[in-house]
C-alpha positions as CSV (number, residue, x, y, z in Angstrom):
1,A,72.9,10.8,128.9
2,S,70.8,13.3,126.9
3,Q,67.8,11.0,127.3
4,A,68.2,10.4,131.1
5,D,66.6,12.2,134.1
6,V,68.7,10.3,136.7
7,G,72.4,9.5,136.6
8,I,74.4,7.0,138.7
9,L,78.0,8.1,139.3
10,V,80.0,5.1,140.6
11,I,83.2,5.9,142.4
12,S,85.6,3.5,144.1
13,A,86.3,3.7,147.8
14,R,89.5,1.6,147.3
15,K,92.5,3.6,148.3
16,G,94.3,4.9,145.2
17,E,91.4,4.3,142.8
18,F,89.2,7.1,144.0
19,E,92.1,9.5,143.9
20,A,93.0,8.4,140.3
21,G,89.5,8.9,139.1
22,F,89.1,12.3,140.7
23,D,92.4,13.9,139.9
24,R,92.8,16.6,137.2
25,L,92.9,14.1,134.4
26,G,90.4,11.5,135.9
27,Q,87.1,10.6,134.3
28,T,85.0,11.0,137.5
29,R,85.1,14.8,137.0
30,E,84.2,14.6,133.3
31,H,81.3,12.2,133.8
32,A,79.7,14.5,136.5
33,M,80.1,17.6,134.3
34,L,78.6,15.9,131.2
35,A,75.7,14.4,133.2
36,K,74.6,17.9,134.4
37,T,75.1,19.6,131.1
38,L,73.1,16.9,129.2
39,G,70.1,17.4,131.5
40,V,70.4,14.8,134.3
41,Q,68.3,16.2,137.1
42,K,69.2,13.9,140.0
43,L,72.5,12.2,140.7
44,I,73.1,9.1,142.8
45,V,76.7,8.9,143.8
46,V,77.5,5.2,144.6
47,V,80.6,4.7,146.7
48,N,81.5,1.2,145.7
49,K,84.0,-1.4,147.0
50,M,83.3,-0.6,150.6
51,D,84.1,-4.3,151.4
52,E,87.6,-4.0,149.9
53,Q,90.6,-4.9,152.2
54,T,91.9,-1.3,152.2
55,V,88.4,0.0,153.2
56,K,86.5,-2.6,155.2
57,W,83.4,-0.4,155.5
58,D,85.5,2.4,157.2
59,K,83.2,5.5,157.7
60,N,86.2,7.8,157.6
61,R,87.1,6.6,154.1
62,Y,83.4,7.0,153.0
63,D,83.3,10.5,154.5
64,H,86.5,11.4,152.8
65,C,85.1,10.5,149.3
66,V,81.9,12.4,149.9
67,K,83.7,15.5,151.3
68,K,86.1,15.5,148.4
69,I,83.5,15.2,145.6
70,T,80.8,17.5,147.0
71,P,82.3,20.9,146.2
72,F,83.0,19.7,142.6
73,L,79.3,18.6,142.2
74,K,78.2,22.1,143.4
75,Q,80.6,23.6,140.8
76,C,78.9,21.5,138.1
77,G,75.5,23.0,139.0
78,F,74.0,20.3,141.2
79,R,72.2,21.4,144.3
80,V,73.7,18.7,146.5
81,K,71.2,18.7,149.4
82,R,68.2,18.4,147.0
83,D,69.5,16.6,143.9
84,V,72.4,14.4,145.0
85,I,72.2,11.1,147.1
86,F,75.2,9.3,148.4
87,I,75.0,5.5,148.9
88,P,77.8,3.2,150.2
89,I,77.6,-0.2,148.5
90,S,79.6,-3.4,147.8
91,A,78.6,-4.6,144.3
92,I,80.6,-7.9,144.6
93,T,78.8,-9.0,147.8
94,G,75.5,-7.2,146.9
95,D,75.3,-5.2,150.1
96,N,73.1,-2.1,149.7
97,V,72.4,-2.9,146.0
98,K,69.0,-4.7,146.0
99,E,68.5,-5.1,149.7
100,P,69.6,-2.6,152.4
101,V,72.9,-3.3,154.1
102,K,72.6,-5.3,157.4
103,E,73.6,-3.8,160.7
104,S,75.8,-6.9,161.2
105,T,77.8,-5.9,158.1
106,C,78.1,-2.2,158.9
107,K,76.4,-0.3,161.8
108,W,76.8,3.2,160.5
109,A,75.7,2.5,156.9
110,V,72.1,1.7,158.0
111,K,71.8,5.3,159.0
112,I,72.7,6.6,155.5
113,N,69.9,7.5,153.1
114,E,67.2,6.1,155.5
115,N,68.8,2.6,155.0
116,K,67.4,2.4,151.4
117,S,69.3,0.3,148.9
118,L,70.3,1.5,145.5
119,L,67.3,0.0,143.7
120,Q,64.9,1.2,146.4
121,T,66.3,4.7,146.0
122,L,65.9,4.6,142.2
123,N,62.3,3.3,142.5
124,G,61.4,6.1,145.0
125,L,62.7,9.1,143.1
126,Q,60.3,11.8,142.2
127,M,61.0,14.0,139.1
128,S,60.2,17.7,139.2
129,G,60.5,20.6,136.7
130,R,58.5,19.0,133.9
131,D,56.3,21.6,132.3
132,E,53.6,20.1,129.9
133,T,52.4,23.6,129.0
134,A,55.8,24.7,127.8
135,P,56.6,24.8,124.0
136,L,57.3,21.4,122.5
137,R,61.0,20.5,122.2
138,I,62.3,17.1,121.2
139,P,66.1,17.1,120.3
140,V,66.7,14.5,117.6
141,L,68.9,11.7,118.7
142,D,68.6,9.6,115.5
143,R,66.5,9.1,112.4
144,F,65.9,6.2,110.0
145,Q,63.5,4.9,107.4
146,D,60.9,2.2,108.3
147,R,58.0,2.6,105.9
148,G,58.3,6.3,106.6
149,L,60.6,8.7,108.3
150,M,61.2,7.7,112.0
151,V,62.8,10.2,114.4
152,M,64.0,9.2,117.9
153,G,64.4,11.6,120.9
154,K,63.3,12.7,124.3
155,V,60.4,15.1,125.0
156,D,62.3,17.8,126.9
157,S,59.3,20.1,127.2
158,G,55.6,20.2,126.3
159,N,53.8,17.2,124.8
160,V,53.2,15.7,121.4
161,R,50.1,14.0,119.9
162,I,49.2,12.2,116.7
163,G,48.2,14.6,113.9
164,Q,50.1,17.5,115.4
165,K,51.8,19.8,112.9
166,V,55.4,20.3,113.9
167,Q,58.5,22.2,112.7
168,I,62.1,20.9,112.8
169,N,64.9,23.4,113.2
170,P,67.3,24.4,111.9
171,G,66.0,24.0,108.3
172,N,62.4,25.0,109.0
173,V,61.2,21.5,108.0
174,Q,57.3,21.4,108.1
175,C,55.7,18.0,108.8
176,T,53.0,16.2,110.7
177,V,53.2,13.5,113.4
178,D,51.8,10.3,111.9
179,S,52.5,7.9,114.7
180,I,54.1,7.9,118.2
181,F,55.9,4.9,119.8
182,I,57.1,4.4,123.3
183,E,59.3,1.3,123.6
184,E,57.8,0.0,120.3
185,E,54.2,0.4,121.6
186,E,52.1,2.8,119.6
187,V,50.4,5.6,121.7
188,Q,48.2,8.6,121.0
189,C,50.4,11.1,122.7
190,A,53.6,11.5,124.7
191,R,54.4,13.7,127.7
192,V,57.4,15.5,128.8
193,G,60.2,13.3,130.0
194,E,59.4,10.3,127.8
195,N,61.8,8.8,125.2
196,I,59.9,8.3,122.0
197,T,60.1,7.5,118.3
198,L,58.0,9.6,116.0
199,K,56.8,8.7,112.5
200,L,56.7,11.9,110.5
201,K,54.8,12.7,107.3
202,G,56.0,15.4,105.0
203,A,59.8,15.2,105.6
204,S,62.6,13.2,104.2
205,E,65.6,11.6,105.9
206,D,68.2,13.9,104.3
207,E,66.4,17.0,105.7
208,I,67.0,16.0,109.4
209,V,70.2,15.1,111.3
210,K,71.1,14.5,114.9
211,G,71.0,17.7,116.9
212,F,67.9,19.2,115.1
213,V,64.9,20.0,117.3
214,V,61.3,19.1,116.8
215,S,58.9,21.9,118.0
216,D,55.3,22.9,117.7
217,R,54.7,25.0,114.5
218,K,53.0,27.7,116.5
219,R,55.8,28.1,118.9
220,P,58.9,27.0,117.0
221,G,62.4,26.5,118.4
222,S,65.1,29.2,118.1
223,V,67.8,29.1,115.5
224,C,71.2,30.8,115.7
225,K,74.8,30.6,114.4
226,S,76.3,32.6,117.3
227,F,75.4,33.4,120.8
228,V,76.6,34.9,124.1
229,G,77.4,32.3,126.8
230,K,78.5,32.4,130.4
231,L,81.4,30.0,130.8
232,Q,82.9,28.3,133.8
233,I,86.4,27.4,132.5
234,L,87.6,24.2,134.1
235,Q,91.1,22.9,133.2
236,L,92.6,24.0,129.9
237,L,95.0,21.8,128.1
238,E,98.7,22.2,129.1
239,H,99.8,23.2,125.6
240,R,96.7,25.6,125.2
241,S,96.6,27.2,128.6
242,L,95.1,30.5,127.5
243,F,91.5,30.9,126.4
244,T,91.4,33.7,123.9
245,A,89.4,35.0,120.9
246,G,90.0,32.6,118.0
247,Y,90.1,29.5,120.3
248,K,88.6,26.6,118.4
249,C,87.0,23.6,120.1
250,I,83.9,21.3,120.0
251,F,80.5,22.6,121.2
252,H,78.1,20.1,122.8
253,A,74.5,20.9,123.8
254,H,71.6,18.4,124.1
255,T,72.2,16.1,121.1
256,I,74.3,18.7,119.1
257,I,78.0,18.3,118.4
258,E,79.5,21.2,116.4
259,E,82.8,22.8,115.8
260,C,82.9,26.3,117.2
261,T,85.1,29.4,117.5
262,I,85.4,31.9,120.4
263,K,84.8,35.2,118.6
264,K,85.2,37.6,121.5
265,L,85.7,37.7,125.3
266,L,83.2,40.1,126.7
267,R,83.5,40.1,130.5
268,E,85.3,38.2,133.3
269,M,84.0,37.7,136.8
270,D,86.0,39.0,139.7
271,M,86.2,35.8,141.8
272,K,86.7,38.0,145.0
273,T,83.5,40.1,144.6
274,G,81.5,37.8,142.4
275,K,80.8,40.7,140.0
276,P,82.0,41.3,136.4
277,K,85.2,43.3,136.0
278,S,85.0,46.7,134.3
279,T,87.2,45.9,131.4
280,P,86.9,43.1,128.9
281,P,89.7,40.4,129.3
282,R,92.3,39.7,126.6
283,F,92.5,36.1,127.7
284,A,91.2,33.7,130.4
285,K,92.9,30.9,132.3
286,S,91.7,27.7,134.0
287,N,89.1,28.1,136.9
288,S,87.8,31.4,135.7
289,V,84.3,32.6,134.8
290,I,83.7,34.6,131.7
291,W,81.1,35.8,129.2
292,C,82.0,35.4,125.6
293,R,80.5,35.2,122.1
294,I,80.7,31.8,120.5
295,E,80.1,31.0,116.8
296,V,79.4,27.5,115.4
297,E,80.1,26.2,112.0
298,Q,76.4,25.4,111.1
299,E,73.1,26.8,112.3
300,I,71.8,25.2,115.5
301,S,68.7,25.1,117.6
302,I,69.2,26.1,121.2
303,E,67.4,28.3,123.8
304,R,68.4,30.8,126.4
305,F,69.0,29.0,129.7
306,E,66.5,31.2,131.5
307,D,63.8,30.2,129.0
308,M,64.5,26.5,128.8
309,M,67.3,24.9,130.9
310,Q,67.4,21.6,128.9
311,L,68.3,23.4,125.7
312,G,70.4,26.2,127.3
313,R,73.3,24.2,128.8
314,F,76.4,23.3,126.9
315,T,80.0,22.1,127.2
316,L,83.1,22.9,125.3
317,R,85.6,20.1,124.6
318,D,89.1,20.1,123.2
319,E,91.1,17.0,122.2
320,G,88.5,14.8,124.0
321,K,88.6,16.7,127.3
322,T,85.9,18.9,128.7
323,I,87.4,22.4,129.2
324,A,84.3,24.4,130.1
325,I,80.6,24.2,131.0
326,G,78.2,27.0,130.2
327,K,74.8,28.6,129.9
328,V,73.3,30.3,126.9
329,V,72.7,34.0,127.9
330,K,71.7,35.6,124.5
331,L,71.0,34.3,121.0
332,D,72.3,36.4,118.1
333,A,69.9,37.1,115.3
334,L,70.7,35.2,112.0
335,K,72.2,37.3,109.3
336,K,70.0,37.6,106.2
337,K,71.2,35.6,103.3
């Protein structure tokens, strides 16, 4: 998902299946949250199994699924009117997958999404928000040796060209771009949004790991070990129902996966007024919004959300469940060693 611009969230219209996927422990919620946090710009929500015997292309059932999931997508950070498209389909019959659904199959469905099929919708999407003038940032997805050091990742901002001097953080690894490959084809440069493989000169495999960030040497990426984040706490675990200082969990941002500790709760939002409360909270519960200081085990390369959204989003997970989504507000300076 960290390499994707568009996500397809498939939900079942079949009675009982949609409810099971969307309840508190269902995976529909988690998939939507992770998609937004990992940088997916546009989301296509496919309401599948519309032909099923409990549904039979019933518009009330389709509307129920859409109405139920829309507030949650807004909570995840999607601007539903602009970034989310809903499409009813039947994968087993092929209706509205490659070709638009026929009026003889369903009269009301031809009025949804300008009667475009799933594939037609995908082919017609336009991406926005890509800034080629922004500082170069390529989160490292993987690295390997192939007659030189090869690094895989997606160009999240800026552009990269052969011969460019780059820096990889954390670690301050200085190297030069020797070759650039897009789907195994060698190119002279790569633009923002493209998934690439770089051949680097001047670095070794043991200096770079997944989660590091390739940046331009003149405008290098930020490095920190602690930061202030604004958190939307979702559903905490039943046996760990209070979110307090000292809470340990797993931090996910772009391609980073790190253990982290909540060092201090700073502020809590008053859900009635939408403004921060005057006194710092001692703890927080599910469905609250807080500001807190988070410390990770190892140095990481992230950015403030207002400076670079792609590297400023994160999630917190505990025992395999997403418990919070957040934005990086402030980076703490590294302590001198």
